[in-house]
C-alpha positions in Angstrom: -13.6 24.6 79.0 -14.9 24.1 75.3 -12.5 25.2 72.0 -14.9 28.4 71.1 -14.5 29.7 75.2 -10.5 29.1 74.5 -10.2 31.5 71.5 -12.6 34.1 72.9 -10.5 34.0 76.1 -7.4 34.4 73.8 -8.6 37.3 71.9 -9.0 39.0 74.9 -6.1 38.0 76.5 -4.0 39.2 73.0 -6.1 42.6 73.4 -4.8 43.3 76.9 -1.2 42.6 76.1 -1.5 45.1 73.2 -3.0 47.6 76.0 -0.5 47.1 78.8 2.3 49.6 79.4 4.6 47.8 82.4 6.9 45.3 81.9 5.4 42.8 84.6 1.7 43.3 83.3 3.3 42.1 79.7 5.2 39.3 80.9 1.7 37.9 82.9 -0.2 38.2 79.7 2.2 36.8 77.7 2.4 33.4 79.9 -1.3 33.2 80.4 -1.5 33.5 76.2 1.1 30.7 75.8 -1.1 28.8 78.1 -3.9 29.3 76.8 -2.8 28.6 73.4 -1.0 24.7 74.4 -4.8 24.2 76.0 -6.6 25.2 72.6 -4.2 23.3 70.5 -5.2 20.3 72.9 -8.6 20.5 72.5 -8.2 20.8 68.9 -6.6 17.5 68.9 -8.9 15.3 71.1 -12.0 17.1 69.4 -14.2 14.2 67.3 -14.5 14.6 63.5 -17.0 16.7 62.4 -20.4 14.5 61.0 -20.0 13.9 57.2 -23.1 16.1 55.7 -25.9 14.6 54.1 -26.5 15.4 50.6 -30.1 16.0 50.1 -31.3 13.8 46.8 -32.8 15.4 44.3 -36.6 13.9 43.8 -36.3 12.1 40.6 -39.9 13.5 39.3 -38.3 17.1 39.6 -37.4 17.9 36.0 -33.8 18.9 34.7 -32.6 20.6 31.8 -31.3 18.6 28.9 -33.8 15.1 29.7 -35.6 13.9 26.5 -39.1 12.6 26.6 -40.8 10.5 24.5 -44.4 11.9 23.0 -47.5 10.2 24.1 -49.6 10.9 21.4 -52.2 8.2 21.5 -54.5 7.8 24.6 -57.8 7.4 24.9 -60.5 9.5 27.3 -63.6 9.8 28.3 -66.2 12.3 30.2 -69.0 13.0 32.2 -70.8 16.7 32.7 -68.3 17.5 35.2 -64.8 15.8 34.4 -62.8 14.8 31.6 -61.0 11.6 32.3 -57.5 10.6 30.2 -56.4 7.2 30.1 -52.7 6.9 29.2 -51.6 3.5 29.1 -47.7 2.9 30.3 -46.5 0.4 32.7 -44.0 1.0 35.0 -44.3 4.4 35.7 -44.2 5.6 39.5 -46.6 8.0 41.2 -43.3 10.1 43.0 -41.8 10.1 39.4 -45.0 12.2 37.9 -44.9 15.7 37.1 -47.8 17.9 36.2 -48.4 21.1 34.8 -52.2 22.2 34.7 -53.3 25.2 33.4 -57.1 26.5 32.7 -56.8 25.5 28.9 -53.3 23.1 29.0 -52.2 20.0 30.4 -48.3 18.8 30.2 -48.0 15.4 32.3 -44.2 14.3 32.4 -43.5 10.2 33.4 -39.8 10.6 34.5 -37.6 7.3 34.6 -40.1 4.3 33.3 -37.9 1.4 32.2 -34.9 4.0 31.7 -37.0 6.5 29.7 -39.1 9.8 30.0 -42.5 10.0 28.7 -44.5 13.2 28.0 -48.7 13.6 27.6 -49.1 17.3 26.7 -52.0 18.9 25.3 -51.2 22.5 24.9 -54.5 24.1 24.0 -58.1 22.0 25.6 -61.0 22.4 23.9 -62.4 24.0 26.7 -61.5 25.7 30.1 -60.8 23.7 33.2 -59.9 24.2 37.1 -56.2 23.4 37.3 -56.5 23.5 41.2 -58.8 20.4 41.3 -56.9 17.9 38.7 -55.4 15.2 39.7 -53.0 12.3 38.3 -53.2 8.9 39.8 -50.9 5.9 38.8 -52.2 2.2 38.6 -50.4 -0.7 37.6 -51.0 -1.1 33.8 -52.1 2.7 33.1 -52.5 6.3 34.7 -55.3 8.0 35.0 -55.5 11.9 34.4 -58.3 13.6 35.7 -59.2 17.6 34.5 -62.3 19.4 35.9 -64.3 21.4 33.6 -64.8 25.0 34.4 -68.1 24.9 33.5 -70.8 21.6 33.1 -71.4 20.2 30.2 -70.3 18.0 27.1 -67.1 18.2 25.0 -67.6 17.9 21.6 -63.4 17.2 21.2 -60.5 17.2 23.7 -58.6 19.2 21.4 -59.3 23.2 20.6 -60.2 23.6 17.4 -60.7 27.2 15.1 -64.1 27.5 13.6 -63.3 26.9 9.6 -66.7 28.4 8.6 -66.6 31.3 10.8 -66.1 34.4 8.6 -63.4 36.7 9.8 -64.4 39.5 11.1 -61.3 41.3 11.9 -62.2 45.0 10.6 -58.7 45.6 8.8 -59.7 43.7 6.3 -61.1 44.2 3.2 -65.1 43.6 3.7 -65.1 40.8 1.2 -62.1 39.0 2.8 -64.1 36.9 5.4 -66.3 35.7 2.5 -63.6 35.0 0.2 -61.9 32.7 3.4 -65.2 31.0 3.9 -65.5 30.2 -0.1 -61.7 28.9 0.3 -62.7 26.8 3.5 -65.7 25.4 1.7 -64.1 24.3 -1.4 -61.2 22.8 0.9 -63.8 20.6 2.6 -66.3 20.2 -0.5 -67.2 17.2 -2.5 -66.5 17.5 -6.2 -69.8 19.4 -7.1 -69.1 21.7 -4.4 -65.6 22.4 -5.7 -66.9 22.7 -9.4 -69.5 25.1 -8.1 -67.2 27.6 -6.1 -65.1 27.5 -9.1 -67.6 28.5 -11.3 -68.7 31.2 -8.8 -64.8 32.5 -8.7 -64.8 32.3 -12.5 -68.0 34.5 -13.1 -66.7 37.1 -10.3 -63.7 37.8 -12.5 -65.7 38.2 -15.6 -67.8 40.4 -14.0 -71.4 38.8 -14.8 -74.1 39.6 -12.3 -76.0 36.4 -12.4 -75.9 35.2 -8.6 -73.2 32.4 -9.3 -73.9 31.1 -5.9 -76.9 29.9 -6.3 -75.7 25.9 -6.5 -74.5 26.3 -2.9 -77.7 26.8 -1.5 
């Protein structure tokens, strides 16, 4: 009889002992309880020691709080009409220690335990949208290739998203002239010396109330 069965029998005998009224029955039950207790003690002594439980190891690629990363800001890339390929030149990378986070407009790739360091290549805002589930990372001996699948076919002018500095603001809450002023400011910052002098003169004329076409030099 197994130790578990002996325990169940012992519990039942003790329950019956509590219900018994006649002395002879109580004595018989008490003797049987002692007998089962002895068997249970013997079974416990001969039972094999429980096998140690295996400790599940945490994959190295899983990010843990407190890890520090070296940012990889230098890499090369090329494209065709359907895909972007980013080449990260880093040796010693293991495929299973790469953690990726692909979103429609961002990429975050982490390389763990590369010669004792953790590296990270992240683009917080891409030029255009990608299809996250179709993107992948392939580790090669001397580099890592990150392939991004474009959401729509075509060529990207840049990998990063850039605001159009020359696009006037269309915010209806602002003064109607604020968009033009913002445009002139950006033209001044981006222009050459002649452009700066022309815009400065236009501002000066506007403040003095002149009605002449001060911006004619911009044409």
